[in-house]
C-alpha positions as CSV (number, residue, x, y, z in Angstrom):
1,M,61.3,16.6,13.4
2,I,57.8,16.2,12.1
3,R,56.3,18.5,9.5
4,L,53.3,20.6,10.7
5,S,50.3,22.0,8.9
6,A,48.3,24.9,10.5
7,V,44.7,25.1,9.4
8,V,42.4,28.1,10.0
9,I,38.8,28.8,9.0
10,T,37.7,32.4,8.3
11,Y,34.9,34.6,7.4
12,N,35.4,38.4,7.2
13,E,38.4,38.3,9.6
14,E,40.5,41.2,8.3
15,R,40.9,42.5,11.8
16,N,42.3,39.3,13.3
17,I,43.8,37.0,10.6
18,G,47.1,38.8,10.3
19,R,47.9,38.5,14.0
20,C,46.9,34.8,13.9
21,L,49.2,34.0,10.9
22,D,52.1,36.0,12.3
23,S,52.1,33.9,15.4
24,L,52.6,30.8,13.2
25,A,55.7,32.1,11.5
26,G,58.7,29.7,12.0
27,I,56.4,27.0,13.4
28,A,54.0,25.8,10.7
29,D,55.5,24.2,7.5
30,E,52.4,25.3,5.7
31,V,49.3,27.3,6.5
32,V,45.9,26.4,5.0
33,V,43.1,28.9,5.3
34,V,39.6,27.8,4.4
35,D,37.2,30.7,3.9
36,S,33.4,30.8,3.8
37,G,33.1,33.6,1.3
38,S,34.6,36.7,2.9
39,T,33.9,40.1,1.4
40,D,36.6,42.1,3.2
41,R,40.4,41.9,2.9
42,T,40.7,38.5,4.5
43,E,41.9,36.8,1.3
44,A,44.4,39.5,0.4
45,I,46.0,39.4,3.9
46,C,46.2,35.6,3.9
47,R,48.0,35.6,0.5
48,E,50.3,38.4,1.6
49,K,51.3,36.2,4.6
50,G,52.0,33.2,2.3
51,A,49.0,31.1,3.3
52,R,47.2,28.7,0.9
53,F,43.7,30.2,0.6
54,L,40.7,28.1,-0.3
55,V,37.0,28.9,-0.4
56,H,34.4,26.4,0.8
57,P,30.6,26.8,1.5
58,F,29.9,26.9,5.2
59,T,27.5,24.1,6.5
60,G,28.6,24.2,10.1
61,F,31.8,24.6,12.2
62,T,32.4,20.8,12.5
63,D,32.1,20.2,8.7
64,Q,34.2,23.3,7.9
65,K,37.0,22.3,10.2
66,N,37.1,18.7,9.0
67,F,37.2,20.0,5.4
68,A,40.2,22.2,6.3
69,L,41.8,19.2,8.1
70,D,41.5,17.2,4.9
71,Q,43.3,19.9,2.8
72,A,46.5,19.7,5.0
73,A,49.6,18.2,3.3
74,N,50.9,16.9,6.6
75,D,49.3,14.5,9.1
76,H,50.3,16.6,12.1
77,V,48.1,19.6,12.3
78,L,47.6,22.7,14.4
79,S,44.0,24.1,14.2
80,L,43.3,27.7,15.1
81,D,40.3,30.1,14.8
82,A,41.1,33.4,13.1
83,D,40.7,35.4,16.3
84,E,43.3,33.2,18.2
85,W,47.1,33.4,18.2
86,L,50.0,31.7,20.0
87,S,51.6,33.3,23.0
88,P,55.4,33.2,22.8
89,E,55.5,30.5,25.5
90,L,53.0,28.4,23.6
91,A,54.9,28.9,20.4
92,A,58.0,27.5,22.1
93,S,56.0,24.5,23.4
94,V,54.7,23.7,19.9
95,R,58.3,23.9,18.5
96,A,59.4,21.5,21.1
97,A,56.6,19.1,20.3
98,K,57.6,19.1,16.7
99,E,61.1,18.2,17.6
100,G,60.1,15.3,19.9
101,W,56.6,14.3,19.1
102,A,55.5,12.1,22.0
103,A,51.7,11.9,22.0
104,D,48.6,11.5,19.7
105,G,47.5,15.0,20.6
106,Y,48.3,18.1,22.7
107,T,46.0,20.3,24.7
108,M,46.6,24.0,25.6
109,N,44.9,26.5,27.8
110,R,43.1,29.3,26.0
111,R,43.1,32.7,27.6
112,N,40.0,34.8,26.6
113,A,39.8,38.6,26.5
114,Y,36.9,41.0,26.8
115,G,38.2,44.2,25.2
116,D,41.7,44.8,26.5
117,R,41.3,42.8,29.7
118,W,42.2,39.1,30.0
119,I,39.5,37.3,32.0
120,R,40.8,34.7,34.3
121,T,37.5,34.1,36.3
122,C,33.9,33.3,35.4
123,G,35.0,29.9,34.1
124,W,36.8,31.5,31.1
125,Y,40.2,30.3,32.2
126,P,41.8,27.8,32.0
127,D,39.8,27.0,28.9
128,A,41.6,23.8,27.8
129,K,41.5,23.0,24.0
130,L,43.0,20.1,22.0
131,R,44.3,21.9,18.9
132,L,47.6,20.1,18.1
133,W,47.3,16.4,17.0
134,D,47.9,13.7,14.5
135,R,44.9,13.8,12.3
136,R,45.1,10.0,11.9
137,A,44.2,9.8,15.6
138,G,41.2,12.1,15.7
139,R,38.7,14.4,13.9
140,W,36.3,17.2,14.7
141,E,33.0,16.1,16.1
142,G,30.0,18.0,17.4
143,G,26.8,19.7,16.3
144,L,26.1,23.2,15.4
145,I,28.1,24.6,18.3
146,H,30.8,23.4,20.7
147,E,32.8,21.3,18.2
148,T,35.7,19.3,19.7
149,V,38.4,16.9,18.5
150,A,37.4,13.3,19.3
151,M,40.5,11.2,19.7
152,R,40.6,7.4,19.0
153,P,40.1,5.3,22.2
154,G,43.3,5.1,24.2
155,G,44.9,8.0,22.4
156,S,47.6,9.8,24.4
157,V,47.3,13.5,25.2
158,I,49.8,15.9,26.7
159,R,49.2,19.4,28.1
160,L,51.5,22.1,26.6
161,D,52.9,25.1,28.5
162,G,51.7,28.6,27.4
163,D,48.4,30.0,26.4
164,L,46.4,30.2,23.2
165,L,45.3,33.8,23.2
166,H,41.7,34.6,22.1
167,R,40.3,38.1,21.6
168,A,36.7,37.0,22.3
169,Y,34.6,40.1,22.5
170,E,35.1,43.9,22.2
171,T,31.6,45.2,23.1
172,P,28.5,44.2,25.0
173,G,26.7,44.0,21.6
174,Q,29.1,41.2,20.5
175,L,28.4,39.3,23.7
176,V,24.7,39.6,23.1
177,A,24.9,38.6,19.4
178,K,27.0,35.5,20.2
179,M,24.7,34.5,23.0
180,Q,21.7,34.8,20.7
181,S,23.3,32.8,17.9
182,Y,24.5,30.1,20.3
183,S,21.1,29.8,21.9
184,D,19.4,29.5,18.5
185,A,21.8,26.8,17.4
186,W,21.5,25.0,20.8
187,V,17.7,25.0,20.5
188,R,17.8,23.6,17.0
189,E,19.8,20.6,18.4
190,N,17.8,20.1,21.5
191,A,14.2,21.0,20.7
192,H,12.0,18.0,21.7
193,R,15.0,16.2,23.1
194,R,15.1,18.1,26.4
195,R,12.5,19.5,28.6
196,I,12.4,22.6,30.8
197,S,9.7,24.2,33.0
198,T,9.3,27.8,34.0
199,P,10.6,27.2,37.5
200,G,13.5,25.2,36.1
201,L,14.3,28.1,33.7
202,L,14.5,30.5,36.7
203,V,16.6,28.2,38.8
204,K,19.1,27.5,36.0
205,T,19.5,31.2,35.2
206,V,20.1,32.3,38.8
207,F,22.5,29.4,39.4
208,A,24.5,30.2,36.2
209,F,25.0,33.8,37.4
210,L,26.0,32.8,41.0
211,K,28.3,30.1,39.6
212,A,30.2,32.5,37.3
213,Y,30.2,35.6,39.6
214,V,30.6,34.0,43.0
215,L,31.9,30.4,42.8
216,R,34.2,31.2,39.8
217,R,35.1,34.6,41.2
218,G,33.8,36.8,38.5
219,F,33.7,39.6,41.0
220,M,37.5,39.8,41.0
221,D,37.5,41.0,37.4
222,G,35.4,44.1,38.2
223,Y,33.1,45.5,35.6
224,E,34.2,43.0,33.0
225,G,33.6,40.1,35.4
226,L,30.1,41.3,36.1
227,L,29.4,41.7,32.4
228,V,30.7,38.3,31.5
229,S,28.8,36.6,34.4
230,F,25.6,38.3,33.4
231,S,26.0,37.3,29.8
232,I,26.6,33.7,30.8
233,A,23.3,33.8,32.8
234,S,21.5,35.5,30.0
235,G,22.7,32.8,27.6
236,V,21.3,30.2,29.9
237,F,18.0,32.1,30.2
238,Y,17.5,32.6,26.5
239,K,18.5,29.1,25.4
240,Y,16.0,27.5,27.9
241,A,13.3,30.1,27.2
242,K,13.7,29.4,23.4
243,L,13.6,25.6,24.2
244,L,10.4,26.0,26.2
245,E,8.7,27.8,23.4
246,A,10.0,25.5,20.7
247,N,8.7,22.5,22.6
248,R,5.3,24.2,22.9
249,R,5.1,24.8,19.1
250,L,5.0,21.1,18.2
251,A,2.6,20.6,15.3
252,T,0.6,17.4,15.7
253,T,-1.6,15.3,13.4
254,L,-4.2,12.9,14.8
255,V,-4.8,9.9,12.5
256,V,-7.9,7.9,13.2
257,T,-8.3,4.6,11.4
258,T,-11.8,3.3,10.7
259,Y,-13.9,0.8,8.7
260,N,-17.7,0.9,8.6
261,R,-18.2,1.8,12.2
262,K,-19.8,5.2,11.9
263,D,-21.3,5.3,15.4
264,A,-17.9,4.6,17.1
265,L,-16.1,7.0,14.8
266,E,-18.5,9.8,15.8
267,L,-17.7,9.4,19.5
268,V,-13.9,9.3,18.8
269,L,-14.0,12.5,16.7
270,R,-16.1,14.3,19.2
271,S,-13.6,13.3,22.0
272,A,-10.7,14.5,19.7
273,L,-12.3,17.9,19.2
274,A,-12.9,18.3,22.9
275,Q,-9.2,18.1,23.8
276,T,-7.8,20.7,26.1
277,E,-4.9,20.9,23.5
278,P,-6.5,19.8,20.2
279,P,-4.4,18.4,17.4
280,D,-3.5,20.8,14.6
281,E,-5.3,18.5,12.2
282,I,-7.3,15.2,12.2
283,I,-7.1,12.7,9.3
284,V,-9.6,9.9,9.2
285,A,-7.9,6.9,7.5
286,D,-10.8,5.0,6.1
287,D,-10.1,1.4,4.9
288,G,-13.0,1.4,2.4
289,S,-16.1,2.3,4.4
290,N,-19.5,3.0,2.9
291,A,-20.6,6.5,1.9
292,D,-22.2,7.3,5.3
293,T,-18.7,7.4,6.9
294,R,-17.6,10.1,4.4
295,A,-20.8,12.0,5.1
296,L,-20.2,11.9,8.8
297,V,-16.6,13.2,8.4
298,E,-17.7,16.0,6.2
299,A,-20.5,17.0,8.6
300,I,-18.1,17.1,11.5
301,A,-15.4,18.9,9.5
302,A,-17.8,21.7,8.5
303,S,-18.0,23.0,12.1
304,A,-14.7,21.7,13.6
305,P,-12.1,24.3,14.9
306,V,-9.3,22.3,13.2
307,P,-9.0,20.7,9.8
308,V,-10.7,17.3,9.6
309,R,-9.8,15.4,6.4
310,H,-11.1,12.1,5.0
311,C,-8.5,9.7,3.5
312,W,-10.3,6.7,1.7
313,H,-9.4,3.9,-0.6
314,E,-11.6,1.2,-2.2
315,D,-12.6,-1.8,0.0
316,Q,-10.5,-4.7,-1.1
317,G,-10.3,-6.4,2.2
318,F,-8.4,-5.7,5.4
319,R,-5.6,-3.2,4.2
320,L,-4.8,-1.3,7.3
321,A,-1.2,-0.7,6.5
322,A,-2.1,0.8,3.1
323,I,-4.6,3.3,4.5
324,R,-2.3,4.3,7.3
325,N,0.4,5.1,4.8
326,R,-2.0,7.1,2.6
327,A,-3.1,9.1,5.7
328,L,0.5,9.6,7.0
329,A,1.6,10.8,3.6
330,M,-1.1,13.5,3.9
331,A,0.0,14.6,7.4
332,R,1.3,18.1,7.8
333,G,2.3,17.8,11.5
334,D,5.8,17.1,12.7
335,Y,4.4,14.6,15.2
336,V,1.7,12.0,14.5
337,V,-0.6,10.4,17.1
338,M,-2.5,7.4,15.6
339,V,-5.5,5.8,17.2
340,D,-8.2,3.3,16.1
341,G,-11.6,4.5,15.3
342,D,-13.1,2.8,18.3
343,L,-10.8,4.6,20.9
344,V,-12.5,7.4,22.8
345,L,-10.0,9.9,24.1
346,H,-9.6,11.4,27.5
347,P,-9.7,15.3,27.3
348,E,-6.0,15.4,28.2
349,F,-5.0,12.7,25.7
350,M,-3.2,15.0,23.1
351,R,-1.6,17.1,25.8
352,D,-0.1,14.0,27.4
353,H,1.2,12.8,24.0
354,R,2.8,16.2,23.4
355,R,4.5,16.1,26.7
356,A,5.9,12.6,26.0
357,A,7.2,13.6,22.5
358,R,11.0,13.3,22.3
359,R,13.3,13.0,19.3
360,G,14.7,9.5,18.9
361,R,11.8,7.6,20.3
362,F,8.2,6.6,19.6
363,V,5.4,6.2,22.2
364,Q,3.1,3.3,22.9
365,G,0.1,4.3,24.9
366,G,-2.4,2.1,26.7
367,R,-6.1,1.6,26.6
368,V,-9.0,0.7,28.8
369,L,-11.3,-2.1,27.5
370,L,-14.9,-1.2,28.0
371,A,-17.5,-4.0,28.4
372,E,-20.0,-4.8,25.7
373,D,-23.0,-3.4,27.6
374,V,-21.1,-0.2,28.5
375,T,-20.1,0.3,24.9
376,R,-23.7,-0.2,23.7
377,A,-25.0,2.4,26.2
378,A,-22.2,4.8,25.3
379,L,-23.0,4.5,21.5
380,R,-26.7,5.0,22.3
381,D,-26.3,8.0,24.5
382,G,-23.4,9.6,22.7
383,R,-21.2,9.4,25.8
384,T,-17.5,10.3,25.6
385,T,-16.4,10.5,29.2
386,F,-15.5,7.5,31.3
387,G,-13.6,6.9,34.6
388,V,-11.7,4.5,36.8
389,T,-14.9,3.2,38.4
390,E,-16.5,2.1,35.1
391,P,-18.2,-1.4,35.7
392,R,-16.8,-4.6,34.1
393,T,-13.8,-2.9,32.7
394,R,-10.5,-4.6,31.8
395,N,-7.1,-2.9,32.1
396,R,-8.8,-0.6,34.7
397,K,-5.4,0.8,35.9
398,N,-5.0,2.4,32.4
399,A,-7.8,4.7,33.3
400,I,-5.6,6.4,36.0
401,R,-4.0,9.6,34.9
402,S,-1.2,11.0,37.1
403,R,1.8,13.0,35.9
404,W,4.1,11.9,38.7
405,L,3.0,8.3,38.4
406,S,3.6,8.5,34.7
407,R,7.1,9.7,35.2
408,L,7.8,6.8,37.6
409,A,6.1,4.0,35.7
410,S,6.7,4.8,32.0
411,N,9.5,2.6,30.6
412,H,11.4,1.8,27.5
413,G,10.2,-1.6,26.3
414,R,11.8,-3.9,23.8
415,S,9.2,-6.6,23.2
416,I,7.7,-6.0,19.7
417,Y,4.7,-8.2,20.5
418,R,3.4,-5.6,23.0
419,V,3.0,-2.9,20.4
420,R,-0.5,-1.9,19.4
421,G,-1.3,0.7,16.8
422,A,-4.5,1.6,18.6
423,N,-2.6,4.3,20.6
424,L,0.8,5.0,19.0
425,A,2.7,8.2,18.5
426,F,5.8,8.9,16.4
427,W,7.7,11.6,14.5
428,R,6.8,11.9,10.8
429,D,10.5,12.0,10.0
430,D,10.9,8.6,11.6
431,I,8.0,7.2,9.6
432,L,9.7,8.3,6.4
433,R,13.0,6.8,7.6
434,V,11.5,3.3,7.9
435,N,9.1,3.8,5.0
436,G,6.0,3.6,7.0
437,F,3.9,0.5,7.5
438,N,4.5,-2.7,5.5
439,E,1.8,-3.2,2.9
440,D,2.8,-6.8,2.4
441,F,0.5,-7.4,5.5
442,V,-3.0,-8.4,4.5
443,G,-5.5,-9.3,7.1
444,W,-5.2,-8.8,10.9
445,G,-2.0,-9.5,12.9
446,R,1.6,-8.5,13.4
447,E,1.7,-5.4,11.2
448,D,2.3,-3.2,14.3
449,S,5.0,-5.5,15.7
450,E,6.8,-5.5,12.3
451,F,6.7,-1.7,12.2
452,A,8.1,-1.5,15.8
453,A,10.9,-3.9,14.9
454,R,12.0,-1.7,12.0
455,M,11.8,1.4,14.2
456,Q,14.0,-0.3,16.8
457,H,16.4,-1.6,14.2
458,A,16.8,2.0,13.0
459,G,17.8,3.1,16.6
460,I,14.4,4.6,17.5
461,A,13.6,3.7,21.1
462,R,10.1,2.9,22.3
463,L,8.5,4.5,25.4
464,N,5.7,2.6,27.0
465,L,3.6,5.5,28.4
466,K,1.8,4.7,31.6
467,F,-0.9,6.7,33.5
468,A,-1.1,9.2,30.7
469,A,-2.8,9.6,27.3
470,V,-5.8,7.7,28.6
471,A,-8.1,6.2,26.0
472,Y,-11.2,3.9,26.2
473,H,-11.7,1.1,23.8
474,L,-15.2,0.4,22.6
475,W,-16.1,-3.3,22.6
476,H,-16.4,-5.1,19.3
477,P,-16.1,-8.8,18.2
478,E,-12.5,-9.9,17.6
479,A,-11.1,-9.8,14.1
480,S,-10.4,-12.9,12.1
481,R,-6.9,-14.5,12.7
482,Q,-6.9,-16.3,9.3
483,M,-3.8,-14.5,8.0
484,L,-1.8,-14.6,11.2
485,A,0.5,-17.4,10.2
486,R,1.5,-15.7,7.0
487,N,1.9,-12.4,8.7
488,Q,4.1,-14.0,11.3
489,E,6.5,-15.1,8.5
490,I,6.9,-11.5,7.3
491,L,7.6,-10.4,10.8
492,D,10.2,-13.2,11.4
493,A,12.0,-12.2,8.2
494,T,12.2,-8.5,9.3
495,V,13.6,-9.5,12.6
496,A,16.1,-12.0,11.1
497,Q,17.4,-9.4,8.6
498,R,17.3,-6.5,11.1
499,A,15.5,-4.6,8.4
500,T,14.9,-0.9,8.9
501,R,12.8,-0.3,5.8
502,C,10.1,-2.2,4.0
503,A,9.8,-2.4,0.2
504,S,6.0,-1.7,0.1
505,G,5.6,1.4,2.2
506,I,4.7,5.0,2.3
507,D,7.1,6.2,-0.4
508,R,4.6,5.3,-3.1
509,Y,2.2,8.0,-1.9
510,L,4.7,10.8,-1.4
511,A,5.2,12.0,-5.0
């Protein structure tokens, strides 16, 4: 017969813990209780029942349950919550499993109660849980909610007879409180990872109620079935409503790089301030321009509806990576959109980038290349609006803006040579993760590709955004390619080493 450790996590569970521990009598060879700092009689009851009582700070259910798992003296463990207990039939099944252990883990059905009524509808039963297993074959995994035991590949699992009994809720207020706490935690995990629309919110809520009350026969449990079904639908409503609002609250920084091209910069800043959804701040990353550029930025900042800041360093040649890092270190937004100082923005440019923002990826936008004569006329006339029919335009298709076409055509690219910093968006957290842009690059070429390589090595995917975030590139003579060969060597080393961070990066500006 194997020896079994029962592990339980608690916090102010004086009403429930005694019943839980009593159900383990004669089954567990030891009981370990890990508490999060209870202020009621939880500790006294546990010690009276002979449990080993430990206190550990709570950082999440997954972490707490894994800590409890590690305190067990035996490899075979039974994990319970304080408001759960074994039915007599399940207790007999656990004893039989101890006598003839035949699998890596065992699942059991959980029977949930509202008040004094056991709910067998609404999807509440059978609520299968893996709670008895060899800890060498699996550990708790999950986020802030819905932690589960993840078994090793190929691990064998057997279903036990009997129910794990769970006194879930006593009052409607408890249902509401749990729904609110779960929806808050769910949004923290899913904000800017998932999307929801207002019609989608309505459809999901109605379907959740119909699924629980009709398809899963909640109506058969009378008032309690109606209450549980409605609480399920309310949980769906509030988690997606909170997600919708969290996604809308995205704080953005627009970084505009420039060098001694005041006329183009003025058009770019005017187009940025004319956005239907303006950025929360604009930072001009100035690679050493003359004083007239600073004067322009200060003049525009004086009347701008959002903060416009000037980030400058001394002119020591082409040091684009360094001035980008300085500007990014100043950024206050969670999400950064970076454009060149010769890229005039469509009025919906920032709105499109906000819609495309997802955790775990960065976004490469396109550009429309304006002809030399069109550029000269635009600079002369102060023009900031262009269209698909603009004459002598290259990449004309990039001037098309269509939401449904964008959904169809946008794709996840892998080629690092197709990345251009002229229209690029990323999470500030991800910038810090890869240490920003590599300042070993001096002169034009490959710094954007090397940055993209490190992002991809770090597991951050790239979205090539099509038919959205439209921007018009003002013509200028091509930059010198003199340093291209040396810069290629730096890129090749990053790719060969699968590097995720650069040595000369943004960290020098963060202190």
